[in-house]
C-alpha positions in Angstrom: 130.2 106.0 103.0 130.3 104.9 99.3 127.3 105.2 97.0 126.7 103.9 93.5 124.3 105.3 90.9 122.0 102.8 89.3 118.8 102.3 87.3 116.2 99.6 87.8 114.7 98.1 84.7 116.7 100.1 82.2 115.4 101.1 78.8 117.2 101.8 75.5 118.8 105.2 76.3 122.2 104.0 77.4 123.8 107.3 76.2 121.6 109.3 78.7 122.4 106.9 81.5 126.1 107.2 80.8 125.8 111.0 80.8 124.0 110.8 84.2 126.8 108.8 85.7 124.8 105.6 86.0 127.2 102.7 86.7 124.8 99.8 87.6 121.7 98.4 86.0 119.3 96.3 88.1 116.9 94.0 86.3 114.9 90.8 86.7 116.5 87.6 85.3 114.0 85.5 83.4 113.6 81.9 84.3 116.4 80.1 82.5 114.8 76.8 81.6 111.9 75.5 79.6 110.5 72.1 78.8 111.1 68.9 80.7 114.6 68.4 79.5 115.8 71.7 80.9 116.5 73.5 77.6 117.6 77.1 78.0 114.7 79.4 77.4 114.7 81.9 74.6 113.8 84.6 77.2 117.0 83.8 79.1 119.1 83.8 75.9 117.7 87.2 75.0 118.5 88.5 78.5 122.0 87.1 78.2 122.5 89.0 74.9 121.2 92.2 76.5 123.6 91.9 79.4 126.4 91.6 76.9 125.3 94.9 75.3 125.1 96.6 78.6 128.5 95.4 79.6 130.1 96.6 76.4 128.5 100.0 77.1 130.4 100.0 80.4 127.5 99.1 82.8 127.6 96.5 85.6 124.5 94.4 85.9 122.8 93.3 89.2 120.3 90.6 88.3 117.4 89.6 90.5 116.8 85.9 90.5 113.5 84.5 89.2 110.6 84.7 91.6 109.5 81.5 93.4 106.3 81.3 91.3 108.4 80.5 88.2 110.0 77.4 89.9 107.9 74.3 89.2 108.5 71.3 91.3 
């Protein structure tokens, strides 16, 4: 049986996570849109930038999709 080591809701200490053998980061993905025309939200842009930093540090990211309460019909 294979296992992987991961952290939920990671903080800034990427060096310590690397030392501990963490391979995966799990985090909530913010709702990607805002406004009526579907512009990409700043929260999502910030998240995208953070994922790039994590990837460059050698981590894989498992994103949890936005909760249904964020979807407005």
